[in-house]
C-alpha positions in Angstrom: 27.7 -4.7 -27.0 26.8 -3.4 -30.4 24.7 -6.4 -31.4 23.1 -9.1 -29.4 23.6 -12.8 -30.0 20.1 -13.3 -28.4 18.3 -11.4 -31.1 16.5 -14.1 -33.2 16.4 -14.0 -37.0 12.6 -14.0 -36.8 10.2 -12.8 -34.1 9.5 -15.3 -31.4 5.8 -16.3 -31.4 3.9 -14.9 -28.3 2.8 -18.5 -27.4 6.3 -20.0 -27.9 7.2 -22.9 -25.6 10.0 -25.3 -25.2 9.7 -29.1 -25.0 12.1 -31.1 -22.8 12.1 -35.0 -22.9 14.2 -36.8 -20.3 15.9 -40.1 -21.1 16.8 -41.7 -17.8 19.6 -44.1 -18.8 23.4 -44.0 -18.6 25.9 -46.6 -19.4 27.8 -45.9 -16.2 27.4 -43.6 -13.2 29.6 -40.5 -13.2 30.9 -40.0 -9.6 29.8 -36.4 -9.3 26.3 -36.7 -10.8 23.0 -36.5 -8.9 20.7 -36.3 -11.9 17.8 -38.8 -12.3 19.2 -41.8 -14.2 19.5 -45.5 -14.0 22.6 -47.4 -15.1 21.8 -49.6 -18.1 24.3 -49.9 -21.0 21.6 -51.5 -23.2 18.3 -49.9 -22.2 14.9 -51.0 -23.5 13.9 -47.9 -25.5 10.5 -49.5 -26.3 9.6 -49.6 -22.6 10.6 -45.9 -22.2 8.6 -44.9 -25.2 5.5 -46.7 -23.8 5.9 -45.0 -20.5 6.3 -41.6 -22.1 3.1 -42.2 -24.2 1.3 -43.1 -21.0 2.4 -40.0 -19.3 1.5 -37.4 -22.0 -1.9 -39.0 -22.6 -2.8 -38.5 -19.0 -1.9 -34.9 -19.0 -4.0 -31.8 -19.9 -1.0 -29.4 -20.1 1.3 -31.3 -22.6 0.2 -29.1 -25.6 -0.1 -32.2 -27.8 -0.2 -31.5 -31.5 1.2 -28.0 -31.0 4.6 -26.9 -32.4 7.3 -26.3 -29.8 9.6 -23.4 -30.5 12.5 -25.5 -29.2 13.0 -29.2 -28.4 15.6 -30.6 -26.1 16.2 -34.3 -25.4 18.4 -34.7 -22.4 19.2 -37.1 -19.6 20.8 -39.2 -18.5 22.3 -40.0 -21.8 19.9 -40.2 -24.8 22.6 -41.5 -27.0 22.9 -44.7 -25.0 19.8 -45.8 -26.8 20.4 -47.9 -29.8 20.2 -46.1 -33.2 16.8 -47.8 -33.8 15.4 -46.9 -30.4 16.7 -43.3 -30.6 15.1 -43.0 -34.1 11.8 -44.3 -32.7 11.9 -41.8 -29.8 12.6 -38.9 -32.1 9.9 -40.0 -34.5 7.4 -40.1 -31.6 8.3 -36.6 -30.6 7.7 -35.4 -34.1 4.3 -37.1 -34.4 3.1 -36.2 -30.9 4.0 -32.6 -31.2 5.0 -30.9 -34.5 8.6 -30.2 -35.2 8.0 -28.4 -38.5 8.4 -24.9 -37.0 11.0 -25.8 -34.4 13.8 -23.2 -34.2 16.2 -25.5 -32.5 16.2 -29.2 -31.7 19.0 -30.4 -29.5 19.9 -34.0 -28.3 22.5 -34.7 -25.6 25.1 -37.3 -26.7 28.2 -38.8 -25.3 31.3 -39.1 -27.6 31.6 -42.9 -27.3 28.1 -43.2 -28.8 28.7 -41.1 -31.9 28.6 -43.6 -34.8 27.1 -43.4 -38.3 23.9 -45.2 -37.4 23.0 -42.8 -34.5 24.1 -39.8 -36.5 21.8 -40.9 -39.3 18.9 -41.2 -36.8 19.5 -37.7 -35.6 19.7 -36.3 -39.1 16.7 -38.2 -40.4 14.5 -36.8 -37.5 15.5 -33.2 -38.3 17.7 -32.6 -35.2 19.7 -29.4 -35.6 22.2 -29.7 -32.8 23.9 -32.0 -30.3 25.1 -31.2 -26.8 28.2 -33.3 -26.5 29.3 -34.4 -23.0 33.0 -34.1 -23.5 33.7 -32.8 -20.0 37.5 -32.9 -20.4 40.1 -33.4 -23.1 42.7 -34.3 -20.4 43.1 -38.1 -19.8 43.6 -37.4 -16.0 40.4 -35.3 -15.9 38.4 -37.9 -17.8 39.5 -40.6 -15.4 38.5 -38.5 -12.4 35.2 -37.6 -13.9 34.5 -41.2 -14.7 34.0 -40.8 -18.4 34.2 -43.7 -20.9 35.8 -41.9 -23.8 39.3 -40.6 -24.5 40.3 -37.2 -25.8 40.7 -38.3 -29.4 37.3 -40.0 -29.4 35.7 -36.8 -28.2 37.4 -34.8 -31.0 36.4 -37.3 -33.6 32.8 -37.1 -32.4 32.7 -33.3 -32.8 34.1 -33.6 -36.3 31.8 -36.4 -37.4 28.7 -34.5 -36.3 29.8 -31.4 -38.0 30.4 -33.2 -41.3 26.7 -34.1 -41.3 25.7 -30.5 -40.7 24.9 -30.8 -37.0 25.8 -27.9 -34.8 27.8 -29.0 -31.8 27.9 -27.6 -28.3 30.8 -28.9 -26.2 30.3 -29.4 -22.4 33.3 -29.0 -20.2 33.7 -29.5 -16.5 36.5 -27.5 -14.9 38.1 -27.2 -11.4 38.7 -30.9 -10.9 41.5 -31.6 -8.4 44.9 -31.4 -10.1 43.8 -29.4 -13.1 46.3 -26.8 -14.1 45.8 -23.5 -15.9 48.2 -24.6 -18.6 46.3 -27.9 -19.1 43.0 -26.1 -19.2 44.3 -23.6 -21.8 45.4 -26.6 -23.9 42.0 -28.2 -23.6 40.2 -24.9 -24.7 42.6 -24.5 -27.6 41.8 -28.0 -28.8 38.1 -27.4 -28.5 38.3 -24.2 -30.4 40.4 -25.8 -33.2 37.5 -28.3 -33.8 35.2 -25.4 -34.8 32.5 -26.1 -32.2 29.9 -23.3 -32.3 29.0 -23.4 -28.6 30.8 -24.2 -25.3 29.2 -24.7 -21.9 31.5 -24.5 -18.9 30.6 -25.9 -15.5 32.6 -25.8 -12.3 32.8 -29.2 -10.7 30.5 -29.4 -7.7 30.0 -32.4 -5.5 26.4 -32.9 -4.4 25.5 -34.7 -1.2 25.1 -38.5 -1.5 27.1 -38.8 -4.7 29.9 -41.4 -5.0 32.5 -38.7 -5.1 31.4 -37.4 -1.7 31.6 -40.9 -0.2 35.1 -41.4 -1.7 36.2 -38.1 -0.3 35.0 -39.1 3.2 37.1 -42.2 3.0 40.2 -40.2 1.8 40.2 -41.7 -1.6 39.3 -38.6 -3.5 39.9 -34.9 -3.0 37.1 -32.4 -3.1 37.3 -29.5 -5.6 38.3 -26.2 -4.1 36.3 -23.0 -4.7 39.4 -20.8 -5.4 40.6 -23.3 -8.0 37.2 -23.4 -9.7 37.1 -19.6 -9.8 40.5 -19.4 -11.4 39.4 -22.0 -14.0 36.3 -20.1 -14.8 38.2 -16.9 -15.3 40.7 -18.7 -17.5 37.8 -20.0 -19.7 36.3 -16.5 -20.0 39.7 -15.0 -21.0 40.6 -17.7 -23.5 37.2 -18.1 -25.2 36.5 -14.4 -25.1 39.9 -13.7 -26.7 39.0 -16.1 -29.5 35.8 -14.3 -30.3 33.3 -16.4 -28.4 30.5 -14.3 -26.8 30.1 -15.0 -23.1 26.3 -14.5 -23.2 25.2 -16.5 -20.2 26.9 -17.4 -16.9 27.9 -20.9 -18.1 27.6 -20.4 -21.9 29.8 -19.2 -24.8 28.8 -18.9 -28.4 30.4 -18.1 -31.8 28.3 -15.4 -33.4 24.5 -16.3 -33.3 25.0 -19.9 -32.1 23.6 -19.4 -28.6 21.4 -22.1 -27.1 17.9 -21.1 -28.0 16.2 -23.7 -25.8 18.1 -22.8 -22.6 17.8 -19.1 -23.2 14.0 -19.6 -23.1 14.3 -20.5 -19.4 16.1 -17.3 -18.7 13.6 -15.2 -20.7 10.5 -16.7 -19.1 9.1 -18.8 -22.0 6.7 -21.7 -21.1 8.1 -25.2 -21.2 6.7 -28.7 -21.1 8.8 -31.4 -19.5 8.1 -35.1 -20.1 9.8 -38.1 -18.5 11.1 -38.8 -15.0 12.1 -35.7 -12.9 11.1 -33.4 -15.9 9.7 -30.0 -14.9 7.1 -27.8 -16.7 6.1 -24.2 -16.3 3.1 -22.2 -17.6 3.4 -18.5 -17.1 0.1 -16.7 -16.4 -0.8 -13.1 -15.5 -1.3 -14.0 -11.9 1.9 -16.1 -11.5 3.5 -19.3 -12.7 2.1 -22.9 -12.6 4.8 -25.4 -12.1 4.7 -29.2 -12.5 7.5 -31.5 -11.3 7.4 -35.2 -12.4 8.5 -37.7 -9.8 12.0 -39.3 -10.0 13.0 -42.8 -10.8 10.8 -45.7 -9.9 7.9 -43.5 -8.9 7.6 -42.1 -12.4 7.8 -45.5 -13.9 5.0 -46.7 -11.6 2.8 -43.8 -12.9 2.9 -41.7 -9.8 1.4 -38.2 -10.4 3.4 -35.0 -10.6 3.6 -32.4 -7.9 2.1 -29.0 -8.8 2.9 -25.6 -7.4 1.5 -22.2 -8.3 3.8 -19.2 -7.6 1.9 -16.0 -7.0 2.6 -13.0 -9.1 5.2 -11.5 -6.6 7.1 -14.7 -6.2 7.1 -15.3 -10.0 8.4 -11.8 -10.6 11.3 -12.3 -8.2 12.2 -15.6 -9.8 12.0 -14.1 -13.3 14.4 -11.3 -12.1 16.9 -13.8 -10.9 16.7 -16.0 -14.0 17.0 -13.1 -16.4 20.3 -12.0 -14.8 21.9 -15.2 -16.0 22.1 -13.4 -19.4 25.2 -11.2 -19.2 23.7 -8.7 -21.7 20.8 -8.5 -19.3 17.3 -7.6 -20.4 15.4 -4.6 -21.6 13.9 -3.1 -18.5 10.5 -1.9 -19.8 9.8 -5.2 -21.6 10.8 -7.2 -18.5 8.5 -5.1 -16.3 5.6 -5.6 -18.6 6.2 -9.4 -18.7 6.2 -9.7 -14.8 3.5 -7.1 -14.3 5.6 -4.8 -12.1 6.7 -1.2 -12.1 10.0 0.6 -12.0 9.7 1.3 -8.3 9.4 -2.4 -7.6 12.6 -3.1 -9.7 14.5 -0.3 -8.0 13.6 -1.7 -4.5 14.3 -5.3 -5.4 17.8 -4.6 -6.9 18.8 -1.9 -4.3 21.2 -4.2 -2.3 22.7 -5.8 -5.4 23.3 -2.4 -7.0 24.8 -1.0 -3.8 27.3 -4.0 -3.8 28.2 -3.2 -7.4 26.7 -6.5 -8.7 23.9 -5.1 -10.9 23.6 -2.0 -13.2 20.4 -0.4 -14.5 21.4 1.9 -17.3 20.7 2.5 -21.0 17.3 1.0 -20.6 18.8 -2.4 -19.7 19.3 -4.4 -16.5 22.4 -6.6 -16.3 25.0 -8.1 -14.1 27.9 -5.5 -13.7 31.0 -6.2 -15.8 33.3 -8.8 -14.2 30.7 -9.8 -11.6 29.1 -12.8 -13.3 30.7 -15.3 -10.9 28.7 -13.6 -8.1 25.4 -14.8 -9.5 24.5 -16.9 -6.4 25.1 -13.9 -4.2 22.9 -11.8 -6.5 20.2 -14.3 -6.3 20.2 -14.1 -2.5 19.8 -10.3 -2.8 17.0 -10.2 -5.3 14.8 -13.2 -4.4 
């Protein structure tokens, strides 16, 4: 590519870190989801805020008072909070850390929650961007995926957020049983007509223990098929790419510079602090990476401590190699090797099998997934880890 959508307008501070805050509520349970959440259509935001305060005050790695490079409030469904509780949560984040120098602040929302009061709460807090859980613009797909909104409501939510100056990333799930290529193309065309600056595409996968798996075992639901998912992903790449979206990461497409700065930090090895149930943190050090994983569900609410793991330098370097290859432009080789404290001989050895299979190229000073091989990322991971 002649220019990179991943080149920031200003240099990234050397001590940059991302902040993730997990809101563990959903109004209903989607049948495919195994994230950490509890079903509560009218959650007590005050109780959550008190628990979050208790957690961070008991930690020595939360970087309180510092300015995150990016902030991401996810879930669950943060927008299920009332406008008042959502505003209080965002105000607490701003006062506990410092959002003044934040390059990107994202909040996950569902279309059915986008109303003037919540949008005002987001705007007042200084949020830049929402990640909207559209998932489908096909009524059949929405019913299968257990979503509460209809296609028109999703489109109206995108437009309402954009009128207030919020950037919108649209999440879509593809490969659900019965989805057709023609239907998917129509969904993509409608998304693009809304002017969304970012689209994330995920193939439907059914995790063990989810309601969908149990329904499939009873013969009530069909399981998604791998070939159908691959066809759907290829369709998305062709349609979005043909319309000028840059396919910059395995699951992500951006217009111009509108890439997801927070998520890209994971692939580029930036530190991150995770707060809330099931949230993860990582601190990169010269001798490896210190990882912290908060407990899920009731254990977090009860104040149970996090699990801590320290990856040695070799393990951390292998993980960084795998993560960096999610970026389809790849990474600059010399800079990557300095970051992971390794030499070119190590890189050549670690990537030998993937290169022999035609999955990775090392040329022009960059390491990247070979053209057309991005759907082989799981196979590449097995080769380089």
